[in-house]
C-alpha positions as CSV (number, residue, x, y, z in Angstrom):
1,M,1.4,0.1,27.7
2,N,1.9,-2.4,30.6
3,K,5.2,-4.1,31.3
4,E,4.0,-7.6,30.4
5,R,2.8,-6.4,27.0
6,K,6.1,-4.6,26.4
7,N,8.1,-7.7,27.2
8,S,6.0,-10.0,25.0
9,G,6.3,-7.5,22.2
10,L,10.1,-7.5,22.5
11,I,10.2,-11.3,22.5
12,L,8.2,-11.3,19.3
13,V,10.5,-8.7,17.7
14,L,13.5,-10.9,18.8
15,F,12.1,-14.0,17.2
16,G,11.1,-12.0,14.1
17,A,14.6,-10.7,13.7
18,I,16.1,-14.2,14.2
19,A,13.7,-15.5,11.6
20,F,14.7,-12.8,9.1
21,S,18.4,-13.5,9.8
22,L,18.0,-17.0,8.4
23,G,17.5,-15.6,4.9
24,G,21.2,-15.4,3.9
25,L,22.0,-18.9,5.0
26,F,18.9,-20.5,3.4
27,V,19.4,-18.7,0.1
28,K,23.0,-19.8,-0.1
29,L,22.1,-23.4,0.6
30,I,19.2,-23.7,-2.0
31,P,20.7,-24.7,-5.4
32,W,18.1,-22.8,-7.4
33,N,18.3,-19.5,-9.3
34,P,17.2,-16.4,-7.4
35,I,13.8,-16.0,-9.2
36,S,12.9,-19.6,-8.5
37,I,13.9,-19.3,-4.8
38,N,11.8,-16.1,-4.5
39,A,8.7,-17.7,-6.1
40,G,9.1,-20.8,-4.0
41,R,9.4,-19.1,-0.7
42,C,6.6,-16.6,-1.5
43,I,4.1,-19.5,-2.1
44,F,4.5,-20.3,1.6
45,S,4.9,-16.7,2.9
46,S,1.8,-15.6,1.1
47,I,-0.2,-18.2,3.0
48,V,1.2,-17.1,6.3
49,I,0.6,-13.4,5.7
50,G,-2.8,-14.0,4.2
51,T,-3.8,-16.1,7.2
52,Y,-2.6,-13.4,9.6
53,M,-4.6,-10.8,7.7
54,Y,-7.7,-12.9,7.9
55,L,-7.4,-13.8,11.6
56,S,-6.6,-10.2,12.5
57,G,-9.5,-8.8,10.4
58,H,-7.3,-6.8,8.2
59,K,-9.1,-6.5,4.9
60,L,-7.2,-6.6,1.6
61,K,-7.2,-3.3,-0.2
62,L,-6.6,-2.8,-3.9
63,N,-5.9,0.6,-5.4
64,K,-3.1,2.3,-7.4
65,T,-1.0,3.1,-4.3
66,V,-1.3,-0.5,-3.0
67,I,-0.4,-1.9,-6.4
68,K,2.6,0.3,-6.7
69,G,3.6,-0.7,-3.3
70,G,3.2,-4.4,-4.2
71,L,5.6,-3.9,-7.2
72,C,8.2,-2.3,-4.8
73,V,7.9,-5.3,-2.4
74,C,8.2,-7.7,-5.3
75,A,11.3,-5.9,-6.6
76,M,12.8,-5.8,-3.1
77,L,12.4,-9.5,-2.6
78,I,13.9,-10.3,-6.0
79,C,16.9,-7.9,-5.5
80,Y,17.7,-9.3,-2.1
81,V,17.8,-12.9,-3.1
82,A,19.7,-12.1,-6.3
83,S,22.3,-10.0,-4.5
84,T,22.7,-12.7,-1.8
85,K,23.5,-15.2,-4.6
86,M,25.8,-12.8,-6.4
87,T,27.8,-11.3,-3.6
88,T,28.5,-12.2,0.1
89,A,25.6,-12.5,2.5
90,A,27.2,-9.8,4.6
91,N,27.4,-7.3,1.7
92,A,23.8,-8.1,0.7
93,I,22.2,-7.6,4.1
94,V,24.4,-4.5,5.0
95,L,23.6,-2.7,1.7
96,E,19.9,-3.5,2.0
97,Y,20.0,-2.1,5.5
98,T,20.7,1.3,4.0
99,A,17.0,1.7,3.6
100,P,16.7,4.5,6.2
101,I,19.2,6.6,4.2
102,F,17.1,6.2,1.1
103,I,14.0,7.2,3.2
104,I,15.8,10.5,4.1
105,I,16.5,11.2,0.4
106,L,13.1,10.2,-0.8
107,E,11.3,12.3,1.8
108,A,13.3,15.3,0.7
109,L,12.5,14.6,-3.0
110,L,8.8,13.5,-2.7
111,F,7.6,15.4,0.3
112,N,9.9,18.4,0.3
113,K,11.0,17.5,3.8
114,K,14.3,19.3,4.6
115,P,16.8,16.9,6.2
116,A,18.0,17.8,9.7
117,R,21.7,18.1,10.5
118,L,21.6,14.6,12.0
119,D,20.2,13.2,8.7
120,V,23.0,14.8,6.7
121,I,25.7,13.5,9.1
122,V,24.4,9.9,9.1
123,C,24.0,9.9,5.3
124,I,27.7,11.0,4.8
125,T,28.8,8.4,7.4
126,V,26.8,5.6,5.8
127,L,28.0,6.5,2.3
128,F,31.5,6.1,3.6
129,G,30.7,2.7,5.0
130,I,29.0,1.7,1.7
131,Y,32.1,2.8,-0.2
132,I,34.3,0.5,1.9
133,V,31.9,-2.5,1.5
134,M,31.5,-2.0,-2.2
135,T,35.2,-1.5,-3.0
136,D,35.8,-4.8,-1.2
137,G,33.1,-6.5,-3.4
138,M,34.6,-4.9,-6.5
139,G,37.9,-6.5,-5.8
140,K,36.2,-9.9,-5.6
141,G,34.1,-9.4,-8.8
142,N,30.9,-8.9,-6.7
143,L,30.2,-5.3,-7.8
144,L,27.0,-6.1,-9.7
145,G,25.7,-8.1,-6.7
146,D,26.5,-5.1,-4.4
147,I,24.7,-2.7,-6.8
148,I,21.6,-5.0,-6.8
149,A,21.8,-5.1,-3.0
150,L,21.7,-1.3,-2.9
151,L,18.6,-1.4,-5.2
152,S,17.1,-3.8,-2.6
153,G,17.7,-1.1,0.0
154,L,16.0,1.5,-2.2
155,F,12.9,-0.7,-2.7
156,Y,12.9,-1.6,1.0
157,A,12.7,2.2,1.7
158,F,9.7,2.5,-0.5
159,T,8.2,-0.5,1.3
160,I,8.7,1.1,4.7
161,M,7.1,4.4,3.4
162,L,4.0,2.7,2.0
163,N,1.7,4.0,4.7
164,D,2.9,7.6,4.1
165,F,1.3,7.7,0.7
166,K,-2.4,8.5,0.2
167,D,-4.6,5.3,0.3
168,G,-1.6,3.2,1.1
169,D,-1.9,0.0,3.1
170,S,1.5,-1.7,3.8
171,L,0.1,-5.1,4.7
172,S,-2.0,-5.3,1.5
173,S,1.1,-4.3,-0.6
174,V,3.3,-6.8,1.1
175,L,0.8,-9.7,0.4
176,L,0.4,-8.5,-3.2
177,G,4.1,-8.2,-3.6
178,H,4.6,-11.8,-2.4
179,M,1.9,-13.1,-4.7
180,L,3.3,-11.2,-7.7
181,T,6.7,-12.8,-7.0
182,V,5.0,-16.2,-7.3
183,L,3.4,-15.3,-10.6
184,I,6.7,-14.0,-12.0
185,G,8.8,-16.9,-10.9
186,F,6.6,-20.0,-11.0
187,V,7.7,-20.8,-14.6
188,F,11.3,-20.7,-13.4
189,I,10.6,-23.3,-10.7
190,T,9.4,-25.7,-13.4
191,R,12.8,-25.5,-15.1
192,E,14.8,-26.4,-11.9
193,T,16.2,-29.9,-11.7
194,D,16.9,-30.3,-8.0
195,F,13.7,-31.2,-6.1
196,S,15.3,-33.2,-3.3
197,A,13.6,-33.3,0.1
198,K,16.4,-31.1,1.5
199,T,15.9,-28.4,-1.2
200,L,12.1,-28.4,-0.8
201,L,12.4,-28.3,3.0
202,L,14.7,-25.3,2.8
203,V,12.4,-23.5,0.4
204,A,9.4,-24.1,2.6
205,A,11.3,-23.0,5.7
206,L,12.4,-19.9,3.9
207,G,8.8,-19.0,3.1
208,L,7.1,-20.1,6.3
209,F,9.6,-18.9,8.9
210,Q,12.0,-16.4,7.4
211,A,9.6,-14.4,5.3
212,G,6.1,-15.3,6.5
213,A,6.5,-15.7,10.3
214,G,9.4,-13.2,10.4
215,Y,7.4,-10.3,8.9
216,T,4.3,-11.2,11.0
217,L,6.3,-11.4,14.3
218,L,8.0,-8.1,13.7
219,T,4.8,-6.4,12.7
220,V,2.9,-7.5,15.8
221,G,5.9,-7.1,18.1
222,L,6.8,-3.6,17.2
223,K,3.2,-2.5,17.9
224,N,3.5,-3.8,21.4
225,C,6.8,-2.5,22.7
226,E,8.7,0.7,23.1
227,P,10.0,2.0,19.7
228,L,13.6,2.4,21.0
229,A,13.8,-1.1,22.5
230,G,12.2,-2.7,19.5
231,S,14.5,-0.9,17.1
232,L,17.6,-2.1,19.0
233,V,16.4,-5.7,19.2
234,A,15.5,-5.8,15.5
235,S,18.9,-4.5,14.6
236,I,20.4,-7.9,15.4
237,E,19.2,-9.2,12.0
238,P,22.0,-7.7,9.8
239,V,24.6,-8.9,12.5
240,L,23.3,-12.4,12.9
241,N,22.7,-13.0,9.2
242,P,26.4,-13.2,8.1
243,I,27.4,-14.9,11.3
244,L,25.0,-17.8,10.5
245,V,26.4,-18.0,6.9
246,A,29.9,-18.1,8.2
247,L,29.2,-20.8,10.7
248,F,27.1,-23.1,8.5
249,Y,28.2,-22.2,5.0
250,G,31.8,-21.2,5.4
251,E,31.6,-17.8,3.9
252,Y,33.7,-15.5,6.1
253,M,34.0,-11.7,6.2
254,N,37.4,-10.1,5.9
255,L,38.5,-7.1,7.9
256,K,37.5,-4.5,5.2
257,T,34.0,-5.9,5.1
258,I,33.7,-5.9,8.9
259,I,34.8,-2.3,9.2
260,G,32.4,-1.1,6.5
261,S,29.6,-3.2,8.0
262,I,30.2,-1.7,11.5
263,I,30.1,1.8,10.1
264,V,26.9,1.3,8.1
265,I,25.0,-0.7,10.8
266,G,26.4,1.3,13.7
267,S,25.5,4.6,12.1
268,I,21.9,3.5,11.4
269,V,21.4,2.1,14.9
270,I,22.7,5.3,16.5
271,Y,20.5,7.3,14.1
272,N,17.4,5.3,15.1
273,I,18.1,5.8,18.8
274,L,18.7,9.6,18.5
275,S,15.7,10.0,16.2
276,I,13.3,8.1,18.5
277,K,14.6,10.1,21.5
278,R,14.1,13.3,19.6
279,E,10.6,12.4,18.7
């Protein structure tokens, strides 16, 4: 892999992570219910992802594994937006970011893969960070939102693992999941009352840039850069997300949330670094 290709790959990952980090802010600003927001953004993101698949020659596959994957993607999208509305943006993204921990657990349960010592240590550390974040949410009446955010992390783990299953195709499952989200939520959109230019522009931007372009940029970028560098650059998403919400929406993190977030995100970033070096 030449240097120019690596650098271009990192730039794509950076822009993809920045695009993803806009999710918390846009969801907070759109005055719709979570299912309507999801359906609205997935109208646009489906077009972006479908266009990318067509231009790249990636054919859509349909089988039981792909359909199950599509259902997981759909559930992940709904849970993330719902949790962002119900709890703080920081809690929502940090708890969704626990997906690697769920992967360790799922691989042990589904594939009989014995966790290494590093896996066990990071699981215990992250669970401690989750406890701090969720007890903070409990004190503010956000416990249900935090639980839904954890479910988002679980479904995100399944999404990451799609290619590990027989006949799996992650890109097809992602497109199917986005289309299913539109079918489920379209009727909810018709019941909304705010169709101002600002609201529609935010919904379109959420679909085109945050979900559609964000996923495409990360997918292409991670294929063209070193795994370690790509992983580090991509990890700016859960950090930038709550910062943007604080700056432009006025939702700030307290010390307890900051400490829990540092433990969760820091543990997973270090785990990714050590895992990639080990491999």
